[in-house]
N, C-alpha and C positions, 0 to 999 in steps of 0.2 A: 297647798303651804302657800304661806302669803311673801309678798318683798321682802321681807328682812330676814327672812329664813333661808329665798335665796342666796341672795346678799349675802349672808354668815358663810353657807356650806362653798360660795365660789371664792370668799376672801380665804380660808380655811386652805380649799384648794390650791389656790396661789400663793401662798405661804410656804404649803409645801413643798409644791414644785420649787418655788426661792431655794427653798433650805437643800433640795436636793441636788439645783445648779450650781448654786454656790459652794458645797460639797464636794461637786463634780471636778469645779474650777478649780479650787484648791489642792485638789489632789493632782489635778492635769500639769497644774504652774507650780510645782510644787520647790521647783527650783529658785524662781520667783518667790523670797521669802517677803516681803511685802503683800503681795498679791497672797499667799497661801493662810499668813496668817489673817490679816484682817479677813479674808474671805468666811475661814473658820469663825472669826467673831459673831460677821453677820448672819452664821447660821444657825447659832444661838438666840439671834435676836428674832429671826421668823420661827425658830421651833420654841419660844417663851409665847408668839401670838399665835400659835396655834392650841396652845396649851389654854390661852388664858378665849379664844375661841370659842374651842370645845366646852371649855366649864358655862359660861355666857351663852350658849347652843342650848345647852341644856336647860336652860327658864326660858326657851322655848318650844319645847318639845324637840328638838332634834336632837338628835345622835352623832357627834363628831368623833374621831379617833384624833389621838394625840399627835405629838407632832411627826415627820418624817425623821427614819432611821438613816440617816447617814452616815453612811458607815467609811470609819477612813482605815481601816485596818482589813487585813485580807491579801488574798491574789487577785485582786482588780485594781486597786490602787499602788500593790507593788509594780506590776506593771506600767501604769500610767508614769511613776516616780522614774523607771529605769528609763521608757521610750523620751521622758521629759527631759533626762541628762543625756542621754545622745543625741537629741534635735536641739538644746540647747546653743551651738554656736550654729545656726539656720535660719532664717529670718522668717520662716513659714511659722516658727513657732510666735510671732511677733500677731501674724494677724490672728491667727486661732486666739491671740488673749485678747487683740481687738474685738473678733467675734462675739466669742465669751463676755467679752463685759459689755456688749449690749445688749445680748441675752438676758443677761443680769437686769441692766438698767432700764430694758421694755416691761419683765416682770415683773420687776419694781414699782412703775409707773402704772402697771394694770390694779397692782394691789393697794398705792396708794388713791386711784378711783376710789375704790370698794369701802377703804376707807371713812374717807370723805361722803360718802354716800352711807356711810351706818350714820356716820354723825349727824348729817341732815336729817335723816330718818330718825335719829334718837332725839332729836333737838323741835323736831315737828310734832311728834309725842309727848314731847318731857319723860322721856324713858333716860332716867341717868344710869344703868348701866348699860345701855348703850353710847351714852356720853364719855362714861370713866372709861372702857371700851377704847373706843375711840383715842381719844385723848393719852390714853397711854403708849398708846402700840404706834398708832400713824408716825410720830416723828421720828422712831427709829427707821420708818419704812424711809420716809425724807432723805434720812441720814443712809441710808444704803442706795440712793437715787442718784445723792450727789459725790458719793466715793466712787462710785461705776464712772456717773458723767465725769468725775477728776481725773481718774484714771483715762481712759479714753481721751480726754482733752493733752492730757503730759505723756501718754503713748504713742496716738496717734503720728505728730511729726516724723519723730525719727522711724518711728515701723515703715509707714506709707512712703517717705522718702529712700529709703534702704536699699530699695528694690530695684 
């Protein structure tokens, strides 16, 4: 297996992981409407990247699954929603949200580096398929990073000084 295949596989795994994490955060912080709705939109972006990665990987003899199926229905999301509602008045949910946003940010940073690596490999080998993939998906990952970073900046002062 060559380096491009390894990078495609790692990036696919990273996007699936990020989609799952975003879905969990959306469910866990369902009472924070901005977090919930934006996180669900970002899940869609990571899932779309997984589909594009799987399609592209096929051209390199690599079989990758489709997107992660992040469930927002069923027993666990209902339990998370009730827990979030019960804990809404306590300061701990703020700390948990900051921790969750940090995890999302770090996952997106890792994916961003892989997108950059694919773009550089595509440029070096004049592989337009890799260049097109990276140029269409990487900007969304950068937006995921900016969103999580902005939310951390906005929430940190209030959450950290209210303890």
